N, C-alpha and C positions, 0 to 999 in steps of 0.2 A: 504493500500500500504506500509506504514511504517512497519507494522507487518510482511508483506511478505518479505521485504528487510532484516529485522532482522533475520528471519528464514533462509534465504539464506546465510547470513553472518555467522550464527552459524554452518550451514551445511558445509560451506567452511572451517571454523576453525577446526571442528571435522575431516574433511577429511585430512587436512594438518597434524594434529597430528597423525592420523592413518597411514599416509605415513612415517612421520619422525621417529616414534618410531621403525620402522623396518629397518632403515638405519644403515650401519656400522658407527662406531665412527669417522673414518677419514672423511666421508662425512658430518656428523653433525658439526664437528669442522670448516670445510670450510663454511658451510651454515650459521654460526653465522654472517657472513658479509653481508648476503642478506638484512636484515632489523633489526631494533631495536626490533620489535615484536619477530622475530625468535631468536634473541640473548637472550631476556628475557625468552622466552619459554625454550630454552636449558639449562638455568641456574635455572629453577624453580624446587623445590623439587618434584612436581607432575610429571613432564615430566622425570626427572632423574630416578625416581622409575619406571615409565611406560616403559621407554626404557630398563632398567635393566631386567625387567620381561619378555621382548621379546628377550633378547639376547640368542645366541646359546651357549650351554655348551661345552667348549673345554677342552682338556687334556694337562696339562703342565708338562713336565719332566725337572728335573735338574740333570746334571751329576756331581757326587761328586767323586774326586780322591780317590782311595783305599789306597793311602799312601801320606804322606806329601812330599815325594821325587819325586812323579810322575811329569814328565815334563809338562809344560803348553801346552795346545792345541791351535792352531790358530783358531779353530772353536768356535762357541758360546757354552756356557755351558748349554744352554736350548733348548728345542724342544717343539713346540706347535702343537698339532694334532687336526684336526677337525673331525666332524662326518663322513666325507668321508674317514677317516683314512689316510689323506694326511697331510703333514707338512704345516702349515699356518703361515705367518708373522713372521718368525724367527728373523727378524731384530728388533722386538720390545723387544726381550729378550736377548740382547747382554751383559750378565753379565760375569764378570771374574770368573774363576774357584774358586777364593778365596772368592767370594760372595755366601752367603747361603740364599735361600728363606726360611723364617720362616713360613709364612702362606699366604693364598690367600682367599680373601673375597670380593665379589661384584665388582670384577675388580681391586681391590687394592691388592698390594703385600707388605709384610713387609720383608725387606732384611737386613741381617747382613753382614757388610763389614769386613771381617776377617783382612784385612791389617791395618785398624785403629780402629777396635773394635766398630765402630759406627753402628747405625741403620738408615734406611730410610723407609718411606712409599711412594710408588709411584703408579701411574696409567700409565702402559706402553702404553695404547691405546691413551691417551691424552698427554703423555710424561710430565706429572706433577710429581713433586717430593717434598717431605718434609723431611728435615733432622731432625731426632729426637734428641732432646737435650741430653746431657750427663746424665747418670743415677745417682741417689743419691749416690750410692756406686760404687766402682771400677768395671767397666764393663769388665775388663780383667780377673776377676775371672770366673770360669766355671759356666754356667747358662743354664737353660731350658727356652724356650720362648713359648708364645702362642699369637695368633692374631685373632681377631674376632669382630663381630658386635652384639650389643644388640638393638633390636627394642623397648625395654621398655624405654631406656634412649636415643635412637637415637644417638648412639656414637660408634665409632670404638676404640678398646683399645688393647694395647700390655701388656702382663704380662711377668715379668722376675722372675724366681725362682732360687735363688743362692744356690750353695753348698759350702762346707767349704774349699776345697782344689783343685785347678785346676791342680797342678803340678803332682799329683799322678794318674791322669785319662787319659786314652787313649780314644779319642772321634772319633768314626767312625759311626756317625749318630745313628743308633739304637743299636750299640754295645758299651757297657761300660765295661772297665776293670780297676779294682782298686786293689791296694795292701792291702788296709784295708778299710772295709765298714764304719768305723767310720769317714773316711776322706771325705765321699760323702753324709753326712747328709745335709738336707735342713737347711739353716741358716736364710734366709730372703726372702721376696717377695716384688716387686714393680709393680705398674701399671701406664701406660702412657695413657692419654686420648687425642684423636685427637681433641676434642672440646676445652679442656682447654689448650692443648699444653704443658702439664707439667707432671712430675712424682710425685708419692707420695708412701710412704711405707704403706703396708697393713699387717694385722695380719696374720701370717703364723705359729702360734703356733701349729696348728693341723698337720702340715707337718714335724715337727722337729724330729720325730722318724722314718721318712720314707726315702727310697732311690728311687728316680725317675729313670725310665729305658726306656723312649720312648719319641719321639717327640709328639707334641700335635695334637689333632683334635678338631674342633669346630662344634657343632651342636645345632641349635635352641637357640643361645645366651649363650651357655655354652661351656667352654674349658675343655678338658679331657687329662690326662696323665696316663700311667701305673706306678705303684709303688709297693714296697713290704716293709715289716718291717724287721724282723730278719730272717724269713723263705722265701727264694726265691719262693717256691711253693705256698705260701699263698698270692696270688696276690690281690692288692687293686687298685682301680681307684680313682684318685684325680679329682674332678670337681671344676671348678671356674665359678660362676655365674657372667657374665660380667656386668650386670646391678646393682646387689647388691654388687659386689666386695667381695664375700664371698667364701671361700674354704669349701668343704664338701668331705667326703669319702664314697665310696660305693663298694660293692663286685662285682667281675666280674661274668660272667656266669659259671655254673657248669662244671667241668672237668670230663671226663671219666677216670676211674682208669687205670693206665698203665698195659699193658699185655705183654706177651712174643712176641706178634706180633707188638704192638706199643711201641717203647722204648723211644721216646722223643717227645716233642711238643713245639711249640712256639705260642705266641698270638700276634695279630696285630690289633690295633685300626683302625676303619673305620667309615664312615658316610653312612647311608642307608636311603634315603627319609628324610633327615634332622633329623635323629635320630642317637644316638650313637649305633655303632655296633662293634662287635669283631669277628675276624677270629680265630678259633682254628685250628692249622696246626699240623698234626700228621705225623711222619716219620714211615713208616711200614717196618718191617724187618731190613735190613741194611740201605743203603742210595739209594735204588733202586726204591722206590715208596712212595707216600704221599697221604694224604686225608685231606680235610678241612671241617669245619663246620662254618656257619655264624650265629651268635646270635645277636639279635636286642633288645635294651632296650625299652619296650613298657609299659608306665604308671608304671615305677619303677619295672618292672618285665621282666626278660630275657626270650625271646622267640626264639627258634631255627627256623631260616628262611629256611635253606636248608643244605644239605650235598653234597659234591663233591668228587668223587674218590672211590677207590684208583686209582691214576694215575701212569703210568709207568715212568713219568718224574718228576723231583724235581722242582715243581713250587711253588714260594713264593708269596703270595698275597701282593700287595702294597696298593691298594685302590679300591673303587667302582666308576665307571664312567658310567652314564646312565644305571644303573641296571646291568652292566657287571663288571666282576672282572679283574683288571689289574694285571698281573702276571710278576714276574721277574724270569728268569731261568739263573743260572750260569753254564757255560760250562768250565770245567777244561781241560787245554791242557798242553802239554810239548813241549817246544821249546829248543832243545839241552839239556843242563843241568838244565834249569830253567823251572819252572811251571808258567802258566799264567791263568787268569780267564777272560772270556768274558761274557758279559751280553746280554741276549736276552729278549726283552719285548714282551708280547702277551696280547690279550684281549679274555676273555672267557665268553660265555653266559651260565649261569648255568641252563637255562630252555631249551635251544636247544642243549647243549653240543658242540657248535661250538667254535673252538679255532682259532683265527686269529693273525698273526704276525704283530706287530706294526712297523712303519717305522722309528724307532729310530736306531741309529748306534749300531752295534755289536762291543763293545770295552771293554776296561779294566777299567770300571768305575762302581761305585755304583749309582743307580738311585733313586731319590725320586720324587713323583708325586703329583699334585694338580689339583683339579677342578678349572676351570678359565672361566670367561666371560669377553668380552670386555664391558666396561661401560663408562659413562661420570660422574661417581661419583667423586667429587673433593677431593683433599687432603688438600687444604688450609683451608676450612671450611666444616662442615658437613651440607649438604643440602639433606637429605635423608628421604623419607617417605616410610613406608611399607604398 
């Protein structure tokens, strides 16, 4: 009889977990008050990881002003889109236009507050926030950031790579304009650990002859940036192993030689099935059509996943979401004597050739995007199991 009661008790416990792991974060936060057992369960590393792996993957956009003089908007700077392609819970992302999301990982966001040059790590779903302490060196100098998680050391980390001169650089997210390349060489790097709650300087000697030229992406415990040395066409990728805290360099995928048909190209870093990927984007003829290739790094070897196009529209890939490509299209218009740019966002399935318009605003902003999940991962201490 005792053995039967124990089996029933275990069955009830397993059923409870099976139900709770599928609930939205808002409900789980409320249910912490039900009992001490439910409170302990929701704070356990096992359940946090279980709930994370059952969370729905969402798409987060942030609107970036195209100029520093652009007037502030009364609407939120962010837009969260669900798998039904509708806007979800925008109140969770009420950031100012001066705040910039650096990275998204397991429901945590790393945000740079431009007004005071400080960093925060927050969980928007639970409304927890941690103010990152001041960096070892002056944070006002121009920097590239990365944010990610390493299952090897069970820790979330922020990386800051500094360049030598902020004043001579125009920062427009992926666009860097400088009067002299010698002014934007990497000078130092620091890493912040969520577990230790502190910064420390790390060896960046391997980067000191490089010029970084992109925001970062994180895949499988490694951060990546695009860079070049003296030849802008000789592209290099910088990788940072979050667990080992070590920088290495690798070559990007092979480029097709330029022809009379294809006169320019751009490269965009992405993540495909938790592996590093890169889009090669080619402009064909004038500015009337484009085509893209997606390359994925498989076991230290670049493999071409697919090609798309040529397309009669100028579509710029931003990221990959649920195996589909998020595109940005810039529409140029004239209003009286002035020209204006409006941004249209779309989602493209490379296997069915279906193109869908996303419900973000058509406006005069630059958009960056992130994959995002709601989670109960804490920001005060790391309680995470993979």
